[in-house]
C-alpha positions as CSV (number, residue, x, y, z in Angstrom):
1,M,92.0,29.4,-3.1
2,P,91.4,27.1,-5.9
3,Y,87.9,27.5,-7.5
4,V,86.5,25.2,-9.9
5,N,83.5,25.2,-11.9
6,I,82.3,22.0,-13.6
7,K,79.8,22.5,-16.3
8,I,77.8,19.6,-17.7
9,T,74.5,19.2,-19.6
10,R,71.4,18.5,-17.6
11,E,70.2,15.3,-19.0
12,Q,66.8,13.5,-18.5
13,E,68.5,11.5,-15.6
14,A,70.0,14.1,-13.5
15,L,73.1,13.7,-11.5
16,T,72.5,12.2,-8.3
17,A,73.6,13.7,-4.8
18,E,76.1,10.9,-4.4
19,Q,77.5,11.5,-8.0
20,K,77.9,15.3,-7.3
21,A,79.6,14.4,-4.1
22,A,82.1,12.2,-5.7
23,L,82.9,14.7,-8.3
24,I,83.3,17.4,-5.6
25,K,85.6,15.0,-3.5
26,G,87.6,13.8,-6.5
27,V,88.4,17.2,-7.9
28,T,89.4,18.4,-4.4
29,D,91.5,15.3,-3.9
30,L,93.3,16.1,-7.4
31,L,94.1,19.6,-6.7
32,V,95.6,18.6,-3.4
33,A,97.9,16.0,-4.9
34,V,98.8,18.0,-8.0
35,I,99.2,21.6,-6.9
36,N,99.4,20.9,-3.1
37,R,96.4,23.3,-2.1
38,G,94.5,22.3,1.0
39,P,90.9,20.9,0.7
40,K,89.6,23.3,3.4
41,T,90.3,26.4,0.7
42,T,89.2,24.5,-2.5
43,V,85.9,25.4,-3.9
44,V,84.0,23.2,-6.4
45,V,80.8,24.4,-8.0
46,I,78.7,22.2,-10.3
47,D,76.5,23.8,-13.0
48,E,74.0,21.7,-14.8
49,I,73.1,23.4,-18.1
50,D,69.9,23.0,-20.0
51,T,70.7,21.9,-23.6
52,D,68.5,24.7,-24.8
53,N,70.6,27.2,-23.2
54,Y,73.9,26.5,-25.2
55,G,74.5,25.5,-28.9
56,V,77.0,24.6,-31.5
57,G,77.2,25.7,-35.0
58,G,74.2,28.1,-34.8
59,E,71.7,25.6,-33.1
60,T,71.2,24.5,-29.7
61,I,72.3,21.2,-28.1
62,T,68.6,20.1,-27.9
63,E,68.1,20.6,-31.8
64,R,71.3,18.8,-32.8
65,R,70.6,15.8,-30.4
66,S,66.9,15.6,-32.1
67,R,68.8,14.9,-35.3
68,G,71.2,12.3,-33.5
69,Q,74.3,14.4,-33.7
């Protein structure tokens, strides 16, 4: 059973339900096409991560973005 976890930053404009559905369908279709796995057994999870909850180079993404990086 394929399990795909999509992690994206939670932005000021959240993903819409339609965008999430399109991601789930697109990833499922890709797995069917590439590895010939049935869509009924494919699990896709979307995690939206707050920019305060991860960082690069010792600082949060929120801090980096506040400086335009």
